N, CA, C and O atoms as a Tinker XYZ file with bonds, in Angstrom:
   452  protein
     1  N     26.453000   50.850000  -63.773000    73     2
     2  CA    27.237000   52.013000  -63.442000    64     1     3
     3  C     27.208000   52.952000  -64.642000    63     2     4     5
     4  O     27.583000   52.570000  -65.750000    81     3
     5  N     26.763000   54.175000  -64.413000    73     3     6
     6  CA    26.694000   55.146000  -65.504000    64     5     7
     7  C     27.713000   56.258000  -65.281000    63     6     8     9
     8  O     28.171000   56.496000  -64.164000    81     7
     9  N     28.048000   56.924000  -66.364000    73     7    10
    10  CA    29.023000   58.016000  -66.311000    64     9    11
    11  C     28.333000   59.302000  -65.881000    63    10    12    13
    12  O     27.140000   59.490000  -66.120000    81    11
    13  N     29.095000   60.182000  -65.246000    73    11    14
    14  CA    28.580000   61.461000  -64.775000    64    13    15
    15  C     29.615000   62.542000  -65.033000    63    14    16    17
    16  O     30.815000   62.314000  -64.874000    81    15
    17  N     29.153000   63.708000  -65.427000    73    15    18
    18  CA    30.011000   64.880000  -65.571000    64    17    19
    19  C     29.219000   66.067000  -65.047000    63    18    20    21
    20  O     28.080000   66.284000  -65.461000    81    19
    21  N     29.807000   66.832000  -64.145000    73    19    22
    22  CA    29.077000   67.951000  -63.574000    64    21    23
    23  C     29.935000   68.783000  -62.655000    63    22    24    25
    24  O     31.161000   68.674000  -62.649000    81    23
    25  N     29.267000   69.620000  -61.872000    73    23    26
    26  CA    29.944000   70.558000  -60.989000    64    25    27
    27  C     29.863000   70.093000  -59.541000    63    26    28    29
    28  O     28.879000   69.493000  -59.107000    81    27
    29  N     30.932000   70.391000  -58.813000    73    27    30
    30  CA    30.987000   70.157000  -57.378000    64    29    31
    31  C     31.177000   71.512000  -56.719000    63    30    32    33
    32  O     32.068000   72.266000  -57.109000    81    31
    33  N     30.356000   71.837000  -55.726000    73    31    34
    34  CA    30.491000   73.098000  -54.996000    64    33    35
    35  C     31.396000   72.922000  -53.794000    63    34    36    37
    36  O     31.135000   72.087000  -52.928000    81    35
    37  N     32.462000   73.710000  -53.742000    73    35    38
    38  CA    33.449000   73.603000  -52.671000    64    37    39
    39  C     33.545000   74.944000  -51.946000    63    38    40    41
    40  O     33.692000   75.987000  -52.583000    81    39
    41  N     33.463000   74.915000  -50.624000    73    39    42
    42  CA    33.603000   76.138000  -49.821000    64    41    43
    43  C     35.082000   76.380000  -49.577000    63    42    44    45
    44  O     35.741000   75.606000  -48.882000    81    43
    45  N     35.595000   77.452000  -50.148000    73    43    46
    46  CA    36.992000   77.818000  -49.927000    64    45    47
    47  C     37.059000   78.895000  -48.858000    63    46    48    49
    48  O     36.229000   79.804000  -48.825000    81    47
    49  N     38.023000   78.790000  -48.010000    73    47    50
    50  CA    38.193000   79.738000  -46.914000    64    49    51
    51  C     39.038000   80.921000  -47.366000    63    50    52    53
    52  O     40.010000   80.768000  -48.105000    81    51
    53  N     38.644000   82.101000  -46.904000    73    51    54
    54  CA    39.437000   83.310000  -47.086000    64    53    55
    55  C     39.849000   83.563000  -48.539000    63    54    56    57
    56  O     41.038000   83.611000  -48.852000    81    55
    57  N     38.872000   83.722000  -49.410000    73    55    58
    58  CA    39.121000   84.079000  -50.799000    64    57    59
    59  C     39.054000   85.594000  -50.914000    63    58    60    61
    60  O     38.158000   86.219000  -50.346000    81    59
    61  N     39.993000   86.194000  -51.643000    73    59    62
    62  CA    40.009000   87.644000  -51.810000    64    61    63
    63  C     38.998000   88.028000  -52.883000    63    62    64    65
    64  O     39.226000   87.789000  -54.069000    81    63
    65  N     37.878000   88.625000  -52.469000    73    63    66
    66  CA    36.829000   89.026000  -53.394000    64    65    67
    67  C     37.150000   90.356000  -54.055000    63    66    68    69
    68  O     36.924000   90.528000  -55.253000    81    67
    69  N     37.668000   91.284000  -53.293000    73    67    70
    70  CA    38.128000   92.582000  -53.774000    64    69    71
    71  C     39.466000   92.839000  -53.090000    63    70    72    73
    72  O     39.775000   92.201000  -52.084000    81    71
    73  N     40.253000   93.751000  -53.612000    73    71    74
    74  CA    41.531000   94.025000  -52.950000    64    73    75
    75  C     41.335000   94.400000  -51.477000    63    74    76    77
    76  O     40.684000   95.395000  -51.157000    81    75
    77  N     41.905000   93.593000  -50.599000    73    75    78
    78  CA    41.815000   93.837000  -49.166000    64    77    79
    79  C     40.571000   93.285000  -48.501000    63    78    80    81
    80  O     40.447000   93.389000  -47.281000    81    79
    81  N     39.628000   92.693000  -49.260000    73    79    82
    82  CA    38.388000   92.160000  -48.693000    64    81    83
    83  C     38.365000   90.647000  -48.885000    63    82    84    85
    84  O     38.253000   90.155000  -50.008000    81    83
    85  N     38.471000   89.917000  -47.775000    73    83    86
    86  CA    38.494000   88.465000  -47.810000    64    85    87
    87  C     37.205000   87.919000  -47.210000    63    86    88    89
    88  O     36.680000   88.458000  -46.236000    81    87
    89  N     36.713000   86.858000  -47.797000    73    87    90
    90  CA    35.501000   86.219000  -47.292000    64    89    91
    91  C     35.503000   84.773000  -47.757000    63    90    92    93
    92  O     36.200000   84.414000  -48.707000    81    91
    93  N     34.709000   83.940000  -47.071000    73    91    94
    94  CA    34.536000   82.572000  -47.542000    64    93    95
    95  C     33.759000   82.612000  -48.847000    63    94    96    97
    96  O     32.846000   83.422000  -49.007000    81    95
    97  N     34.116000   81.749000  -49.769000    73    95    98
    98  CA    33.498000   81.757000  -51.081000    64    97    99
    99  C     33.248000   80.326000  -51.526000    63    98   100   101
   100  O     33.924000   79.401000  -51.077000    81    99
   101  N     32.275000   80.148000  -52.410000    73    99   102
   102  CA    31.986000   78.833000  -52.966000    64   101   103
   103  C     32.501000   78.799000  -54.393000    63   102   104   105
   104  O     32.180000   79.665000  -55.207000    81   103
   105  N     33.303000   77.786000  -54.683000    73   103   106
   106  CA    33.886000   77.611000  -56.005000    64   105   107
   107  C     33.270000   76.366000  -56.624000    63   106   108   109
   108  O     33.194000   75.322000  -55.977000    81   107
   109  N     32.827000   76.470000  -57.879000    73   107   110
   110  CA    32.304000   75.301000  -58.585000    64   109   111
   111  C     33.431000   74.681000  -59.397000    63   110   112   113
   112  O     34.091000   75.357000  -60.186000    81   111
   113  N     33.640000   73.394000  -59.192000    73   111   114
   114  CA    34.733000   72.646000  -59.799000    64   113   115
   115  C     34.119000   71.608000  -60.726000    63   114   116   117
   116  O     33.337000   70.770000  -60.277000    81   115
   117  N     34.454000   71.648000  -61.999000    73   115   118
   118  CA    33.888000   70.707000  -62.970000    64   117   119
   119  C     34.738000   69.446000  -62.985000    63   118   120   121
   120  O     35.960000   69.507000  -63.119000    81   119
   121  N     34.079000   68.305000  -62.847000    73   119   122
   122  CA    34.782000   67.028000  -62.841000    64   121   123
   123  C     33.872000   65.950000  -63.420000    63   122   124   125
   124  O     32.729000   66.223000  -63.788000    81   123
   125  N     34.377000   64.749000  -63.496000    73   123   126
   126  CA    33.584000   63.633000  -64.016000    64   125   127
   127  C     33.862000   62.388000  -63.195000    63   126   128   129
   128  O     34.861000   62.302000  -62.481000    81   127
   129  N     32.958000   61.427000  -63.310000    73   127   130
   130  CA    33.117000   60.200000  -62.552000    64   129   131
   131  C     32.051000   59.191000  -62.926000    63   130   132   133
   132  O     31.453000   59.267000  -64.000000    81   131
   133  N     31.820000   58.252000  -62.035000    73   131   134
   134  CA    30.846000   57.180000  -62.234000    64   133   135
   135  C     29.794000   57.243000  -61.136000    63   134   136   137
   136  O     30.117000   57.456000  -59.968000    81   135
   137  N     28.531000   57.056000  -61.517000    73   135   138
   138  CA    27.458000   56.931000  -60.532000    64   137   139
   139  C     27.381000   55.460000  -60.156000    63   138   140   141
   140  O     27.047000   54.615000  -60.987000    81   139
   141  N     27.692000   55.155000  -58.893000    73   139   142
   142  CA    27.754000   53.770000  -58.445000    64   141   143
   143  C     26.381000   53.227000  -58.087000    63   142   144   145
   144  O     26.041000   52.107000  -58.468000    81   143
   145  N     25.586000   54.006000  -57.359000    73   143   146
   146  CA    24.244000   53.574000  -56.979000    64   145   147
   147  C     23.263000   54.699000  -57.269000    63   146   148   149
   148  O     23.614000   55.876000  -57.196000    81   147
   149  N     22.034000   54.328000  -57.597000    73   147   150
   150  CA    20.981000   55.318000  -57.850000    64   149   151
   151  C     19.741000   54.930000  -57.059000    63   150   152   153
   152  O     18.921000   54.136000  -57.517000    81   151
   153  N     19.617000   55.490000  -55.887000    73   151   154
   154  CA    18.457000   55.253000  -55.027000    64   153   155
   155  C     17.832000   56.592000  -54.669000    63   154   156   157
   156  O     18.539000   57.578000  -54.461000    81   155
   157  N     16.526000   56.623000  -54.599000    73   155   158
   158  CA    15.840000   57.836000  -54.170000    64   157   159
   159  C     14.564000   57.437000  -53.454000    63   158   160   161
   160  O     14.033000   56.346000  -53.658000    81   159
   161  N     14.074000   58.349000  -52.603000    73   159   162
   162  CA    12.790000   58.127000  -51.942000    64   161   163
   163  C     12.110000   59.465000  -51.742000    63   162   164   165
   164  O     12.765000   60.502000  -51.637000    81   163
   165  N     10.813000   59.431000  -51.691000    73   163   166
   166  CA    10.012000   60.627000  -51.474000    64   165   167
   167  C      9.726000   60.724000  -49.980000    63   166   168   169
   168  O      9.177000   59.800000  -49.380000    81   167
   169  N     10.105000   61.850000  -49.390000    73   167   170
   170  CA     9.914000   62.061000  -47.955000    64   169   171
   171  C      8.668000   62.908000  -47.749000    63   170   172   173
   172  O      8.634000   64.079000  -48.129000    81   171
   173  N      7.652000   62.317000  -47.151000    73   171   174
   174  CA     6.386000   63.003000  -46.922000    64   173   175
   175  C      6.441000   63.701000  -45.568000    63   174   176   177
   176  O      6.785000   63.093000  -44.554000    81   175
   177  N      6.098000   64.981000  -45.570000    73   175   178
   178  CA     6.107000   65.763000  -44.341000    64   177   179
   179  C      4.742000   66.408000  -44.160000    63   178   180   181
   180  O      4.165000   66.921000  -45.120000    81   179
   181  N      4.223000   66.387000  -42.942000    73   179   182
   182  CA     2.931000   67.021000  -42.679000    64   181   183
   183  C      3.078000   68.527000  -42.531000    63   182   184   185
   184  O      2.080000   69.247000  -42.558000    81   183
   185  N      4.311000   69.017000  -42.374000    73   183   186
   186  CA     4.544000   70.443000  -42.186000    64   185   187
   187  C      4.688000   71.195000  -43.504000    63   186   188   189
   188  O      4.648000   72.425000  -43.514000    81   187
   189  N      4.852000   70.491000  -44.599000    73   187   190
   190  CA     5.066000   71.131000  -45.892000    64   189   191
   191  C      4.010000   70.671000  -46.880000    63   190   192   193
   192  O      3.419000   69.602000  -46.729000    81   191
   193  N      3.784000   71.491000  -47.886000    73   191   194
   194  CA     2.790000   71.151000  -48.898000    64   193   195
   195  C      3.333000   70.110000  -49.861000    63   194   196   197
   196  O      2.659000   69.121000  -50.147000    81   195
   197  N      4.543000   70.320000  -50.366000    73   195   198
   198  CA     5.141000   69.398000  -51.330000    64   197   199
   199  C      6.036000   68.374000  -50.656000    63   198   200   201
   200  O      6.573000   68.611000  -49.574000    81   199
   201  N      6.187000   67.243000  -51.308000    73   199   202
   202  CA     7.072000   66.203000  -50.803000    64   201   203
   203  C      8.519000   66.546000  -51.154000    63   202   204   205
   204  O      8.781000   67.202000  -52.162000    81   203
   205  N      9.443000   66.103000  -50.327000    73   203   206
   206  CA    10.863000   66.235000  -50.614000    64   205   207
   207  C     11.362000   64.928000  -51.209000    63   206   208   209
   208  O     10.892000   63.851000  -50.842000    81   207
   209  N     12.309000   65.026000  -52.125000    73   207   210
   210  CA    12.943000   63.843000  -52.688000    64   209   211
   211  C     14.358000   63.779000  -52.149000    63   210   212   213
   212  O     15.100000   64.759000  -52.217000    81   211
   213  N     14.729000   62.638000  -51.618000    73   211   214
   214  CA    16.081000   62.418000  -51.122000    64   213   215
   215  C     16.754000   61.359000  -51.971000    63   214   216   217
   216  O     16.188000   60.296000  -52.225000    81   215
   217  N     17.957000   61.657000  -52.402000    73   215   218
   218  CA    18.767000   60.681000  -53.114000    64   217   219
   219  C     19.716000   60.024000  -52.130000    63   218   220   221
   220  O     20.059000   60.604000  -51.100000    81   219
   221  N     20.129000   58.829000  -52.448000    73   219   222
   222  CA    21.242000   58.220000  -51.720000    64   221   223
   223  C     22.216000   57.661000  -52.746000    63   222   224   225
   224  O     22.744000   56.559000  -52.597000    81   223
   225  N     22.439000   58.455000  -53.797000    73   223   226
   226  CA    23.375000   58.070000  -54.842000    64   225   227
   227  C     24.798000   58.147000  -54.326000    63   226   228   229
   228  O     25.116000   58.932000  -53.433000    81   227
   229  N     25.641000   57.318000  -54.906000    73   227   230
   230  CA    27.070000   57.404000  -54.651000    64   229   231
   231  C     27.765000   57.678000  -55.970000    63   230   232   233
   232  O     27.516000   57.005000  -56.970000    81   231
   233  N     28.646000   58.680000  -55.961000    73   231   234
   234  CA    29.395000   59.064000  -57.150000    64   233   235
   235  C     30.870000   58.882000  -56.848000    63   234   236   237
   236  O     31.371000   59.373000  -55.836000    81   235
   237  N     31.558000   58.179000  -57.724000    73   235   238
   238  CA    32.991000   57.964000  -57.585000    64   237   239
   239  C     33.711000   58.881000  -58.563000    63   238   240   241
   240  O     33.481000   58.813000  -59.770000    81   239
   241  N     34.591000   59.747000  -58.036000    73   239   242
   242  CA    35.339000   60.661000  -58.896000    64   241   243
   243  C     36.833000   60.454000  -58.668000    63   242   244   245
   244  O     37.269000   60.109000  -57.569000    81   243
   245  N     37.603000   60.672000  -59.723000    73   243   246
   246  CA    39.052000   60.615000  -59.624000    64   245   247
   247  C     39.531000   61.932000  -59.028000    63   246   248   249
   248  O     39.280000   62.998000  -59.592000    81   247
   249  N     40.212000   61.866000  -57.905000    73   247   250
   250  CA    40.589000   63.077000  -57.173000    64   249   251
   251  C     41.986000   63.535000  -57.574000    63   250   252   253
   252  O     42.948000   62.769000  -57.521000    81   251
   253  N     42.075000   64.791000  -57.972000    73   251   254
   254  CA    43.383000   65.391000  -58.203000    64   253   255
   255  C     43.844000   66.039000  -56.893000    63   254   256   257
   256  O     43.179000   65.907000  -55.866000    81   255
   257  N     44.971000   66.732000  -56.933000    73   255   258
   258  CA    45.514000   67.310000  -55.701000    64   257   259
   259  C     44.585000   68.370000  -55.107000    63   258   260   261
   260  O     44.513000   68.503000  -53.886000    81   259
   261  N     43.868000   69.132000  -55.956000    73   259   262
   262  CA    42.933000   70.149000  -55.465000    64   261   263
   263  C     41.795000   69.499000  -54.676000    63   262   264   265
   264  O     41.467000   69.949000  -53.578000    81   263
   265  N     41.194000   68.450000  -55.227000    73   263   266
   266  CA    40.085000   67.781000  -54.544000    64   265   267
   267  C     40.550000   67.062000  -53.279000    63   266   268   269
   268  O     39.824000   67.038000  -52.284000    81   267
   269  N     41.740000   66.479000  -53.300000    73   267   270
   270  CA    42.244000   65.817000  -52.099000    64   269   271
   271  C     42.496000   66.814000  -50.975000    63   270   272   273
   272  O     42.354000   66.470000  -49.801000    81   271
   273  N     42.867000   68.037000  -51.315000    73   271   274
   274  CA    43.107000   69.065000  -50.306000    64   273   275
   275  C     41.795000   69.642000  -49.767000    63   274   276   277
   276  O     41.718000   70.000000  -48.592000    81   275
   277  N     40.758000   69.736000  -50.617000    73   275   278
   278  CA    39.501000   70.388000  -50.238000    64   277   279
   279  C     38.324000   69.414000  -50.053000    63   278   280   281
   280  O     37.178000   69.859000  -50.004000    81   279
   281  N     38.572000   68.112000  -49.949000    73   279   282
   282  CA    37.452000   67.167000  -49.907000    64   281   283
   283  C     36.540000   67.383000  -48.704000    63   282   284   285
   284  O     35.347000   67.089000  -48.785000    81   283
   285  N     37.064000   67.883000  -47.602000    73   283   286
   286  CA    36.226000   68.095000  -46.419000    64   285   287
   287  C     35.327000   69.320000  -46.559000    63   286   288   289
   288  O     34.455000   69.541000  -45.718000    81   287
   289  N     35.526000   70.120000  -47.608000    73   287   290
   290  CA    34.728000   71.333000  -47.818000    64   289   291
   291  C     33.720000   71.192000  -48.951000    63   290   292   293
   292  O     33.129000   72.187000  -49.373000    81   291
   293  N     33.509000   69.967000  -49.456000    73   291   294
   294  CA    32.558000   69.765000  -50.554000    64   293   295
   295  C     31.139000   69.921000  -50.012000    63   294   296   297
   296  O     30.756000   69.245000  -49.057000    81   295
   297  N     30.361000   70.815000  -50.626000    73   295   298
   298  CA    29.001000   71.107000  -50.173000    64   297   299
   299  C     27.935000   70.408000  -51.002000    63   298   300   301
   300  O     27.005000   69.819000  -50.451000    81   299
   301  N     28.065000   70.472000  -52.327000    73   299   302
   302  CA    27.017000   69.933000  -53.191000    64   301   303
   303  C     27.592000   69.378000  -54.486000    63   302   304   305
   304  O     28.733000   69.649000  -54.859000    81   303
   305  N     26.751000   68.586000  -55.160000    73   303   306
   306  CA    27.056000   68.023000  -56.469000    64   305   307
   307  C     25.874000   68.337000  -57.371000    63   306   308   309
   308  O     24.723000   68.209000  -56.953000    81   307
   309  N     26.145000   68.744000  -58.595000    73   307   310
   310  CA    25.062000   69.027000  -59.539000    64   309   311
   311  C     24.820000   67.793000  -60.406000    63   310   312   313
   312  O     25.708000   67.330000  -61.122000    81   311
   313  N     23.588000   67.271000  -60.321000    73   311   314
   314  CA    23.190000   66.112000  -61.118000    64   313   315
   315  C     21.953000   66.497000  -61.909000    63   314   316   317
   316  O     20.927000   66.851000  -61.328000    81   315
   317  N     22.042000   66.432000  -63.224000    73   315   318
   318  CA    20.934000   66.747000  -64.129000    64   317   319
   319  C     20.322000   68.113000  -63.819000    63   318   320   321
   320  O     19.099000   68.257000  -63.813000    81   319
   321  N     21.162000   69.115000  -63.562000    73   319   322
   322  CA    20.700000   70.477000  -63.367000    64   321   323
   323  C     20.253000   70.834000  -61.966000    63   322   324   325
   324  O     19.901000   71.987000  -61.717000    81   323
   325  N     20.253000   69.886000  -61.043000    73   323   326
   326  CA    19.841000   70.143000  -59.663000    64   325   327
   327  C     21.034000   69.948000  -58.738000    63   326   328   329
   328  O     21.812000   69.007000  -58.902000    81   327
   329  N     21.171000   70.838000  -57.772000    73   327   330
   330  CA    22.259000   70.723000  -56.798000    64   329   331
   331  C     21.781000   69.887000  -55.613000    63   330   332   333
   332  O     20.741000   70.171000  -55.018000    81   331
   333  N     22.558000   68.846000  -55.278000    73   331   334
   334  CA    22.229000   67.926000  -54.198000    64   333   335
   335  C     23.301000   67.998000  -53.121000    63   334   336   337
   336  O     24.490000   68.090000  -53.426000    81   335
   337  N     22.872000   67.956000  -51.844000    73   335   338
   338  CA    23.799000   68.001000  -50.713000    64   337   339
   339  C     24.692000   66.766000  -50.706000    63   338   340   341
   340  O     24.225000   65.651000  -50.941000    81   339
   341  N     25.965000   66.968000  -50.437000    73   339   342
   342  CA    26.881000   65.855000  -50.214000    64   341   343
   343  C     26.857000   65.556000  -48.723000    63   342   344   345
   344  O     27.234000   66.398000  -47.908000    81   343
   345  N     26.413000   64.352000  -48.370000    73   343   346
   346  CA    26.269000   63.988000  -46.961000    64   345   347
   347  C     27.463000   63.215000  -46.430000    63   346   348   349
   348  O     27.674000   63.155000  -45.218000    81   347
   349  N     28.247000   62.621000  -47.324000    73   347   350
   350  CA    29.402000   61.838000  -46.881000    64   349   351
   351  C     30.448000   61.822000  -47.986000    63   350   352   353
   352  O     30.117000   61.720000  -49.167000    81   351
   353  N     31.705000   61.922000  -47.594000    73   351   354
   354  CA    32.826000   61.799000  -48.524000    64   353   355
   355  C     33.760000   60.727000  -47.983000    63   354   356   357
   356  O     34.249000   60.825000  -46.857000    81   355
   357  N     34.002000   59.708000  -48.791000    73   355   358
   358  CA    34.904000   58.634000  -48.401000    64   357   359
   359  C     36.131000   58.704000  -49.305000    63   358   360   361
   360  O     36.003000   58.747000  -50.528000    81   359
   361  N     37.314000   58.714000  -48.705000    73   359   362
   362  CA    38.559000   58.776000  -49.471000    64   361   363
   363  C     39.052000   57.355000  -49.701000    63   362   364   365
   364  O     39.403000   56.649000  -48.756000    81   363
   365  N     39.074000   56.942000  -50.962000    73   363   366
   366  CA    39.649000   55.664000  -51.381000    64   365   367
   367  C     40.654000   55.996000  -52.465000    63   366   368   369
   368  O     40.378000   55.885000  -53.660000    81   367
   369  N     41.839000   56.409000  -52.010000    73   367   370
   370  CA    42.862000   56.960000  -52.898000    64   369   371
   371  C     43.073000   56.070000  -54.115000    63   370   372   373
   372  O     43.294000   54.873000  -53.929000    81   371
   373  N     43.023000   56.560000  -55.329000    73   371   374
   374  CA    43.007000   57.951000  -55.778000    64   373   375
   375  C     41.600000   58.486000  -56.043000    63   374   376   377
   376  O     41.453000   59.479000  -56.756000    81   375
   377  N     40.574000   57.862000  -55.494000    73   375   378
   378  CA    39.209000   58.285000  -55.779000    64   377   379
   379  C     38.540000   58.835000  -54.522000    63   378   380   381
   380  O     38.950000   58.547000  -53.398000    81   379
   381  N     37.490000   59.641000  -54.748000    73   379   382
   382  CA    36.602000   60.087000  -53.683000    64   381   383
   383  C     35.228000   59.502000  -53.971000    63   382   384   385
   384  O     34.756000   59.565000  -55.106000    81   383
   385  N     34.584000   58.938000  -52.963000    73   383   386
   386  CA    33.227000   58.420000  -53.088000    64   385   387
   387  C     32.314000   59.415000  -52.377000    63   386   388   389
   388  O     32.378000   59.563000  -51.157000    81   387
   389  N     31.461000   60.098000  -53.148000    73   387   390
   390  CA    30.548000   61.100000  -52.603000    64   389   391
   391  C     29.165000   60.488000  -52.458000    63   390   392   393
   392  O     28.642000   59.917000  -53.416000    81   391
   393  N     28.563000   60.596000  -51.282000    73   391   394
   394  CA    27.186000   60.163000  -51.062000    64   393   395
   395  C     26.311000   61.408000  -51.051000    63   394   396   397
   396  O     26.609000   62.387000  -50.368000    81   395
   397  N     25.229000   61.354000  -51.818000    73   395   398
   398  CA    24.378000   62.520000  -52.047000    64   397   399
   399  C     23.074000   62.345000  -51.289000    63   398   400   401
   400  O     22.513000   61.250000  -51.257000    81   399
   401  N     22.579000   63.445000  -50.664000    73   399   402
   402  CA    21.332000   63.413000  -49.906000    64   401   403
   403  C     20.249000   64.228000  -50.573000    63   402   404   405
   404  O     19.952000   64.023000  -51.750000    81   403
   405  N     19.653000   65.151000  -49.835000    73   403   406
   406  CA    18.541000   65.963000  -50.333000    64   405   407
   407  C     18.993000   67.127000  -51.193000    63   406   408   409
   408  O     20.182000   67.295000  -51.461000    81   407
   409  N     18.037000   67.919000  -51.616000    73   407   410
   410  CA    18.307000   69.081000  -52.460000    64   409   411
   411  C     19.071000   70.126000  -51.652000    63   410   412   413
   412  O     18.752000   70.372000  -50.489000    81   411
   413  N     20.076000   70.735000  -52.268000    73   411   414
   414  CA    20.903000   71.756000  -51.627000    64   413   415
   415  C     20.230000   73.109000  -51.798000    63   414   416   417
   416  O     19.937000   73.518000  -52.921000    81   415
   417  N     19.979000   73.815000  -50.678000    73   415   418
   418  CA    19.315000   75.121000  -50.715000    64   417   419
   419  C     20.220000   76.259000  -50.266000    63   418   420   421
   420  O     19.753000   77.388000  -50.117000    81   419
   421  N     21.495000   75.993000  -50.048000    73   419   422
   422  CA    22.408000   77.020000  -49.551000    64   421   423
   423  C     22.935000   77.914000  -50.659000    63   422   424   425
   424  O     22.438000   77.895000  -51.785000    81   423
   425  N     23.954000   78.703000  -50.319000    73   423   426
   426  CA    24.583000   79.591000  -51.287000    64   425   427
   427  C     25.313000   78.785000  -52.347000    63   426   428   429
   428  O     25.772000   77.670000  -52.099000    81   427
   429  N     25.412000   79.371000  -53.535000    73   427   430
   430  CA    26.138000   78.746000  -54.629000    64   429   431
   431  C     27.188000   79.721000  -55.134000    63   430   432   433
   432  O     27.316000   80.834000  -54.623000    81   431
   433  N     27.917000   79.305000  -56.113000    73   431   434
   434  CA    28.942000   80.169000  -56.690000    64   433   435
   435  C     28.283000   81.413000  -57.272000    63   434   436   437
   436  O     27.364000   81.310000  -58.085000    81   435
   437  N     28.748000   82.582000  -56.861000    73   435   438
   438  CA    28.190000   83.834000  -57.367000    64   437   439
   439  C     27.058000   84.400000  -56.535000    63   438   440   441
   440  O     26.552000   85.476000  -56.855000    81   439
   441  N     26.637000   83.709000  -55.469000    73   439   442
   442  CA    25.594000   84.241000  -54.589000    64   441   443
   443  C     26.178000   84.442000  -53.207000    63   442   444   445
   444  O     27.232000   83.897000  -52.882000    81   443
   445  N     25.495000   85.219000  -52.405000    73   443   446
   446  CA    25.929000   85.422000  -51.022000    64   445   447
   447  C     24.716000   85.358000  -50.116000    63   446   448   449
   448  O     23.580000   85.249000  -50.577000    81   447
   449  N     24.974000   85.426000  -48.831000    73   447   450
   450  CA    23.895000   85.289000  -47.848000    64   449   451
   451  C     22.926000   86.389000  -47.917000    63   450   452
   452  O     21.962000   86.413000  -47.152000    81   451
């Protein structure tokens, strides 16, 4: 089990971007935890030139009140500079167990559609 410190991308609903202008926004939350499992596989596709790498890592983080309220909106986790999709969140109070899948290609904090 190794230690981890990084960012979690959370989709917050109805954030005021400018006075009177509300929109969904992604907030990056810095936290730390333990990497429980480290598994990966290369997914070969005939439709693409490069192979995709999928992780099935599990990260255990200590959840504060903010994370417990927004755990269903967690989009990605940053591991070693790459953002990975969170495919499953398991609540084991006071911890959250995040299962990580493929590379996250969606919007991030500070970007829009």
